[in-house]
C-alpha positions in Angstrom: -46.4 -92.0 2.8 -47.1 -91.5 -1.0 -46.6 -88.1 -1.9 -45.0 -87.0 1.3 -42.0 -89.1 0.7 -41.1 -87.0 -2.2 -41.2 -83.8 -0.2 -39.3 -85.5 2.8 -36.7 -86.4 0.3 -36.3 -82.9 -0.9 -36.2 -81.5 2.8 -33.2 -84.1 3.4 -31.4 -83.1 0.3 -31.8 -79.3 0.5 -33.0 -78.4 4.1 -31.0 -76.5 6.6 -31.0 -79.4 9.2 -30.9 -77.1 12.2 -33.6 -79.4 13.7 -35.1 -82.8 13.1 -38.3 -82.3 11.0 -41.3 -84.2 11.7 -42.0 -87.1 8.9 -45.1 -85.5 7.6 -45.9 -82.8 5.1 -48.9 -80.7 6.1 -50.7 -78.7 3.6 -53.9 -77.1 5.3 -55.0 -76.5 8.7 -58.5 -75.8 9.9 -58.9 -75.2 13.5 -57.7 -78.2 15.2 -57.6 -80.2 12.1 -54.5 -80.7 9.9 -54.1 -82.3 6.4 -51.2 -83.9 4.8 -50.3 -84.2 1.2 -52.0 -87.6 1.0 -55.4 -86.3 2.2 -55.0 -87.8 5.7 -56.6 -85.6 8.5 -56.0 -85.7 12.2 -56.7 -83.2 14.9 -54.0 -81.6 17.3 -54.5 -80.3 20.6 
């Protein structure tokens, strides 16, 4: 996961934990495309 693991670790330590977060850190969305902190893109429908 690269950069995402640092953010996920922070979420696990300081997050409210009122729900189970997804193991991804999104930084940008463009239409149906989303991008994570490692630069990977995927589309969501």
